[in-house]
N, C-alpha and C positions, 0 to 999 in steps of 0.2 A: 504495499501500502504507499503511493506518495501522499509524503501531504505539502500542503501548499506554504508557501512564505514569500512575502512582495517583499523587495526592497525599494525604495525611494529615496533619491541623491539628490540635496540642493548645498547649495552655498549660504551659509550664513556668515558671511563677516570673513576674519581669520580662520572660521570653523567651517567644518562640511558636517551638513544634517544629514545618517541616515535612517530614515522611520521602516521599521521592520514590524510587518503584521501577520498575523496568521502562527503558524506554528514552524518551529525550527526545530528537527530533528536529525537525524543519519543519514534520512533521503533528502534532506536538501543542504545539509551544513556546510558538503564544500561551495556547492552554489553560491549560497549568503556569501562563504567568508571571500569567494572571488571578485563577488561584486563588492563587497565591505573593502576588500585592498586596492583593489582598482579605483574607488571613488577618491582616494584620499592624496593630495597633488604633495610635492615636497614642501609650498610653502604654506601649509597649512598647519594651523597650531593648533589641532586637537579633530577630533573622530569624536559625534557626540551621536549617541546610536539611543532611538528612542523607538523603548519596549512598551509603550505604552496600548499599542495596540496587539501586543504579542501573546497568544493564549497560552504558548507549551513552549517549553523547551527542555530539551534533554542534555544527557553529559554529550555528546559530539560538540552540542552548541555552546554549554560551557568550557568546555576544549577548543573551542573555537574564538570564543571572548578572551582568553587566557591569551593566545598565543597571537591575535590581535594588541593586545597590552602590551607583551613584549615588545612586538614588531617594533609597533608605534615608540614606545620608550626609547629603543635603539638610534629612530628617526628622531629624538628628541621632539615629540611629539606625544598629546593625551589621548586618552580613550578616557571618554564621561557614557554612564549609563542611565537613562534616565528608566526610573522606575517607580510610576506612582502607587502612593498610598491605598492601600489593597490590593495591589497587583496579586495575580495569582505567581507570578516569579520571584516575588519577592522574600518567599520563603527560602526555594529552592538557592536564592544566590547569596544569600545570610547562610544556608550550613556550608556552600562551597566556596565561601570567601572572598568572594570576587572581589569585594572594598582593599583587597591587599595589592590589587593591579590595576582595578578601572575605579575613578570616583565615581560615589552615584549621588543622583539627584532624584528630587521626589517631583520637579518638575521640569519642564522642556528651559521656560526662562533663567530658572537659577543657573543650567549645565551651559546654557549659550554665554550666562553672564559671568562664567566662570573665567575669559579671556582678559 
């Protein structure tokens, strides 16, 4: 079974915003990763990944986020995740300690204002 995930990318000043919707799992994590990696030019200060409309992530998606954070850090760029209060992803991201690799924000405005 293939799940669907949509990635919409736009530039917001010095940062790149990627809005993820749907489900990110082992069936599409490679596609999502390719889209996210390709979206960040060298002159961007950060990649902001908005998970507000993401319903589900599995271990492949978590691994992707950690890998992306390491890659961006080597390029002196930040990974920021938008996880609204009450998000079904909040507990999974807390357990996996993603905050050790990427800044977590409850609102998009907060994540974009970090520059």
